[in-house]
N, C-alpha and C positions, 0 to 999 in steps of 0.2 A: 604480378608474379606468375611466371610460367610454371604450370603444374607438370610434374614428372609422373607418368603413368606406366607401370610395368606389372607384369603378372608375378605371382609369387614364385613361379619357376624361374623367371628372369632374376628376381632378387636373390634367390638361393644360389644361382650360379655366379652372381657378381659380388656377393658379400661372404666373408668368412663366417663360420658357424656362430661365433660370439656376436659379431655385428648383426647378423640376421636375427638372432634371438632377442637382442636389445631393440634394434630399430623396427623390426617387423612383427615381433611377438610381444612387445612391451615388457621386455625383461629388464633386469638391473644387474650391475656388477657389484661384487662385495665392496663395502666401504674401505677406503684407503688402498685399494688395489689397482685403480685406474692409472693409465699412463700420464694423464694431465693433472692429477690431483695437486701436485706440488710443482708444477711447471709455470713459470711466470715470464717466459720469453715474449718479446713483443711480436705481435702478429694477429692474424685473423683465424678464428675457429670456424671451420666449414663442416657441413653435414657430411658424415662418412658415407652416406648413401648416395647423395646426388651432387655434392660439392657446393651447395648454396651457402653463402656467408650467413652465419648465425650470430656470432659474438665476436667482439674485439677484445684483445688482451687488456686494453685500458679499463674494461668493466670487470675484469677478473679479480677476485680477492680470496684470501684464505679464510674460509668460514669455519674450518675445523669439522665440517660435516662428513668428510670422507670422499667427497666427489668434487669435481671442479665446480666452482660457484661464481656466478656473474650477477651484477646488480641490474643489468639491462641488456636486451638484445642489440644486435648491430643496427637494426632498423625496425620501424613499426610493423613492417609486413614480413619480417624474417621468420617469425614463429606463429603458431596458432595454439590456442589453449582449449582444453576440454575438461569437464568434471570427471574425476576418476574415483569411483566408489569401491575399488577392489581392496582386498586385504582388511576389510572392516573399517576403513577410514574414508574420509572425504578429502580429496586433495585436488589440486589443479595440475593436470598433465600438460607438458610442453611438447609440441610436435613441430617438425620442420614444415613450414608452410608450403614448400616446394614439392616434397615427396611424401609428406605425411608420416615420416619416420618418427618413432618415439624417441625423445631425447632425455626426458627426466620429468621433474616437477618444479613448480615455483611456489615459494612460501613467503608470507608477509613479515619476515624477520630479518631482512637484509639491511645493509648500510645505506647512507645517503648516496646519491640523490633520490633513489626510488623507493627505498625501504623494502626492496624485494630481494629474494635469494633464489636465483635460478640454479637449481641443483641438477647437474647434467652428467650423464654417463660419459666417461672418456671414450669408450668404444663407439659412441655415436658421433665423435668429432675427429677431425683432422686439423692439425695446426699448420697453417701456412705462415712461416716465420718471416718477419720483415728484415 
């Protein structure tokens, strides 16, 4: 995987304020407010920061959590995970493996075949419809 390296000044000029807040400052959008929460069109979900393919629509499902949810990433090297201890919780943060952008979190309460729920901010994604 090719790593995208940019200065924070470059990211600020390339991303709108909401995407910058989420991708670069590890923010989150309010539940049920994101563009892709209830979108189920066939396609590929790409990183809004660098364009890397992250998730396929075949892995998307309605979890009711308020954010787009996927049971698995597009490939084994599409995302990276880190322990997140912010907000008094211990969670697993999901990052774009290419640019390091914050995407959301993954939880062990998803459907088959993985049992995982990748809970992802819509503002971190761009849908490339098929």
